[in-house]
C-alpha positions as CSV (number, residue, x, y, z in Angstrom):
1,M,8.0,-13.2,6.9
2,T,5.3,-15.6,8.3
3,T,7.5,-16.3,11.3
4,V,8.0,-12.6,11.9
5,I,4.3,-11.9,11.8
6,F,3.5,-14.9,14.0
7,G,6.1,-13.8,16.5
8,L,4.8,-10.2,16.5
9,F,1.3,-11.6,16.9
10,L,2.3,-13.5,20.1
11,V,3.9,-10.3,21.5
12,L,0.8,-8.3,20.7
13,Q,-1.5,-11.0,22.0
14,S,0.4,-11.1,25.3
15,A,0.0,-7.3,25.4
16,G,-3.8,-7.6,25.2
17,L,-4.5,-7.6,21.5
18,P,-8.0,-9.2,21.1
19,A,-8.7,-12.4,19.2
20,G,-10.2,-11.9,15.7
21,K,-9.9,-12.6,12.0
22,W,-6.7,-11.8,10.1
23,I,-7.1,-10.4,6.5
24,D,-4.2,-10.4,4.1
25,L,-4.1,-7.1,2.2
26,T,-1.3,-8.1,-0.1
27,H,-1.3,-9.1,-3.7
28,S,1.0,-12.0,-4.4
29,F,4.2,-11.3,-6.4
30,S,4.5,-13.1,-9.7
31,E,5.1,-12.5,-13.4
32,K,1.5,-11.1,-13.4
33,T,2.3,-8.4,-10.8
34,I,1.6,-4.9,-12.0
35,Y,4.5,-2.4,-11.9
36,W,4.8,1.2,-13.0
37,P,5.3,1.1,-16.8
38,T,8.9,2.3,-16.6
39,A,9.9,0.0,-13.7
40,E,11.5,-3.4,-13.9
41,R,8.9,-6.1,-13.2
42,F,9.1,-9.1,-10.9
43,E,11.1,-12.0,-12.1
44,L,11.5,-15.4,-10.4
45,E,14.4,-17.6,-11.4
46,V,14.1,-21.2,-10.3
47,V,17.4,-22.5,-8.9
48,S,16.1,-25.9,-7.7
49,R,12.8,-27.7,-7.4
50,E,13.9,-31.3,-7.3
51,V,15.0,-34.2,-5.2
52,T,18.8,-34.0,-4.7
53,D,21.2,-36.9,-5.1
54,K,21.1,-37.3,-1.3
55,G,17.5,-38.1,-1.4
56,Y,15.8,-35.0,-0.1
57,F,13.7,-32.4,-1.9
58,Y,15.2,-28.9,-2.2
59,A,13.6,-25.7,-3.5
60,A,15.3,-22.3,-4.0
61,N,14.8,-19.3,-6.2
62,N,16.4,-16.0,-7.1
63,F,14.1,-13.0,-7.6
64,R,14.5,-9.4,-8.8
65,S,12.2,-6.5,-9.2
66,A,11.9,-2.7,-8.8
67,E,11.1,-1.4,-5.4
68,H,7.8,0.1,-6.5
69,G,5.4,-2.5,-7.8
70,G,2.8,-4.9,-6.5
71,T,1.7,-4.2,-2.9
72,H,4.5,-2.0,-1.8
73,L,5.8,0.7,0.5
74,D,6.6,4.2,-0.6
75,A,9.2,5.6,1.8
76,P,9.1,9.4,2.4
77,N,12.4,9.9,0.7
78,H,10.8,8.6,-2.6
79,F,9.8,12.3,-3.2
80,A,11.3,14.2,-0.2
81,E,15.1,14.5,0.2
82,G,16.3,13.8,3.7
83,R,13.2,12.1,4.9
84,Y,12.9,8.5,6.1
85,T,14.4,5.8,3.9
86,T,12.7,2.4,3.9
87,D,14.9,1.1,6.7
88,Q,14.5,4.3,8.8
89,I,10.7,4.3,9.2
90,P,9.9,3.6,12.9
91,L,7.9,0.4,13.3
92,E,5.2,2.3,15.2
93,R,4.5,4.2,12.0
94,L,3.7,0.9,10.3
95,I,1.6,-0.7,13.0
96,G,-1.7,0.5,14.5
97,G,-5.4,1.1,14.3
98,A,-6.9,1.8,10.9
99,V,-9.8,3.6,9.4
100,V,-11.1,2.8,5.9
101,I,-12.5,5.6,3.8
102,D,-14.7,4.2,1.1
103,V,-15.1,6.3,-2.1
104,T,-16.1,3.5,-4.5
105,D,-19.2,5.3,-5.5
106,R,-17.2,8.4,-6.6
107,V,-14.7,6.3,-8.6
108,Q,-17.4,4.4,-10.5
109,A,-18.5,7.7,-12.0
110,D,-15.0,9.0,-12.6
111,R,-12.0,6.8,-13.3
112,D,-9.7,9.7,-12.7
113,Y,-11.3,10.7,-9.5
114,R,-9.1,12.5,-6.9
115,V,-10.3,11.8,-3.3
116,R,-11.2,15.1,-1.6
117,V,-11.5,16.6,1.8
118,A,-15.2,16.3,1.5
119,D,-14.9,12.5,1.3
120,F,-13.1,12.5,4.6
121,E,-15.5,14.9,6.2
122,R,-18.4,12.6,5.1
123,F,-16.6,9.7,6.7
124,E,-16.1,11.6,10.0
125,A,-19.8,12.7,10.0
126,A,-20.7,9.0,10.0
127,H,-17.9,7.5,12.1
128,G,-16.4,10.3,14.2
129,R,-13.1,12.2,13.8
130,I,-10.1,10.3,12.5
131,P,-8.1,9.4,15.6
132,G,-4.7,10.8,16.1
133,G,-2.1,8.2,15.1
134,A,-4.4,6.3,12.8
135,I,-3.3,4.4,9.7
136,V,-5.7,5.7,6.9
137,L,-6.7,3.3,4.1
138,V,-8.6,4.6,1.1
139,R,-10.8,2.1,-0.7
140,T,-11.5,3.2,-4.3
141,G,-12.6,-0.3,-5.5
142,H,-10.0,-0.1,-8.2
143,S,-8.3,-3.3,-7.0
144,R,-11.2,-5.3,-8.7
145,H,-9.2,-4.8,-11.9
146,W,-6.1,-6.6,-10.6
147,P,-4.0,-8.0,-12.3
148,D,-5.2,-6.7,-15.7
149,P,-2.8,-3.8,-16.5
150,E,-5.0,-2.3,-19.2
151,K,-8.0,-2.0,-16.8
152,Y,-5.9,-1.3,-13.7
153,L,-3.4,1.3,-15.2
154,G,-5.4,2.4,-18.1
155,T,-3.0,0.9,-20.6
156,A,-1.0,-2.3,-21.2
157,K,1.8,-0.4,-22.8
158,R,5.3,-0.4,-21.2
159,G,7.9,2.3,-21.0
160,D,7.5,6.1,-21.5
161,A,4.8,5.6,-24.1
162,A,2.5,4.3,-21.5
163,L,2.6,7.4,-19.2
164,P,0.2,9.7,-21.1
165,E,-2.4,6.9,-21.1
166,L,-2.4,6.2,-17.3
167,H,-5.9,6.5,-15.8
168,F,-6.7,5.6,-12.2
169,P,-7.9,7.4,-9.1
170,G,-5.7,9.0,-6.5
171,L,-5.7,11.6,-3.7
172,H,-6.2,15.3,-4.3
173,P,-3.2,17.5,-3.2
174,N,-5.7,19.6,-1.1
175,L,-6.6,16.5,0.8
176,A,-2.9,15.9,1.5
177,R,-2.5,19.4,2.8
178,W,-5.6,18.9,5.0
179,L,-4.2,15.7,6.4
180,V,-0.9,17.2,7.4
181,S,-2.4,20.4,8.8
182,E,-5.6,19.3,10.4
183,R,-5.1,15.6,11.3
184,S,-2.2,13.5,12.7
185,I,-1.9,10.2,10.9
186,K,0.8,7.5,11.0
187,A,0.6,6.3,7.4
188,I,-1.8,6.2,4.4
189,G,-2.6,3.5,1.8
190,L,-4.9,2.8,-1.0
191,D,-5.9,0.2,-3.6
192,T,-4.4,2.0,-6.7
193,P,-1.0,2.2,-8.3
194,S,-0.1,5.6,-6.8
195,L,-1.1,8.2,-4.3
196,D,-1.5,10.7,-7.2
197,Y,-4.0,10.0,-9.9
198,G,-2.8,8.6,-13.2
199,Q,-2.7,11.8,-15.1
200,S,-0.5,13.6,-12.5
201,Q,2.6,15.3,-13.8
202,D,4.1,16.6,-10.6
203,F,3.1,14.0,-8.0
204,E,2.1,16.8,-5.6
205,T,0.3,14.6,-3.2
206,H,3.4,12.5,-2.8
207,Q,5.5,15.6,-2.2
208,I,3.2,17.0,0.5
209,L,2.8,13.9,2.5
210,F,6.4,12.7,2.2
211,K,7.8,16.0,3.3
212,E,6.0,15.3,6.6
213,N,7.6,11.8,6.8
214,I,4.2,10.1,6.3
215,P,4.9,6.7,4.6
216,A,2.4,5.2,2.1
217,F,1.2,1.8,0.9
218,E,0.1,1.4,-2.7
219,N,-1.7,-1.5,-4.5
220,V,-3.3,-2.6,-1.3
221,A,-5.7,-5.6,-1.7
222,H,-9.0,-6.7,-0.2
223,L,-10.0,-3.4,1.5
224,D,-13.6,-4.4,0.9
225,Q,-13.1,-7.0,3.7
226,L,-12.3,-4.3,6.4
227,P,-14.7,-2.3,8.5
228,A,-14.7,1.5,8.4
229,T,-13.2,1.5,11.9
230,G,-11.8,-1.0,14.3
231,A,-9.2,-2.9,12.3
232,F,-5.6,-3.2,13.4
233,V,-2.9,-3.1,10.7
234,I,0.6,-4.4,10.4
235,A,2.5,-3.3,7.3
236,L,6.1,-4.6,7.2
237,P,8.2,-3.9,4.1
238,M,11.4,-5.5,3.0
239,K,14.0,-3.6,5.0
240,I,16.1,-2.2,2.2
241,A,19.0,0.0,3.4
242,E,18.6,3.5,1.9
243,G,15.6,2.3,0.0
244,S,12.9,4.5,-1.5
245,G,10.3,1.8,-1.0
246,G,10.0,-2.0,-1.2
247,P,7.7,-5.0,-1.4
248,L,5.2,-4.9,1.5
249,R,3.3,-7.6,3.4
250,I,0.4,-5.8,4.9
251,V,-2.2,-7.6,7.1
252,A,-5.1,-6.5,9.2
253,L,-6.8,-7.9,12.3
254,I,-10.5,-7.5,12.7
255,P,-11.3,-8.1,16.4
256,E,-14.2,-10.4,17.3
């Protein structure tokens, strides 16, 4: 993946991408990675980490996990039949200029806060209208709890018993409707486990956005290091054929 990103960087640089600082917005995958309570967690099996009988060191591992966990992509077909699968999402929907909507003050007062149209209107009053084709990232501040599942999810339980105890912020369905009817965005991401808040029963925000083929990024890290406007984002998932999502390496460039 590093080689891919470097190669892409050289292409973008030759096309006039400015110099700047790169920020990794990805949580590392390990046994501590947080997954949905009913999903299979990340597991790394060591195949080799030793010097071979021929005298050279050789390391190799096997890994397994669910698609949806850690910093990951939600493909539109996750909640909308017939929409983009992970491998079908055009690259231009995953790469582009970003805006960061900061609602940390709202979330501090309400763990179950659902981000509203008014939050976006307040952003636009300060920074101008969200450009067409922007990647929208919502900073709730919830990533400060990573990787403690009880603080991050609201419970350390696993399986169906955990679901009624999930408490974390998300996006209000009315905001999703506003985004698809009043703005034109490439993708949306946030620093929580789900687009919908923890107590959602119908995942309506997912349904609304995914019906319009808008991909999403969940469990995004380090949004506090990005400016409200001006960052350039590259979000490349594992290209899983017919996938509903997948592990995501997402990075941002802050121009000098």
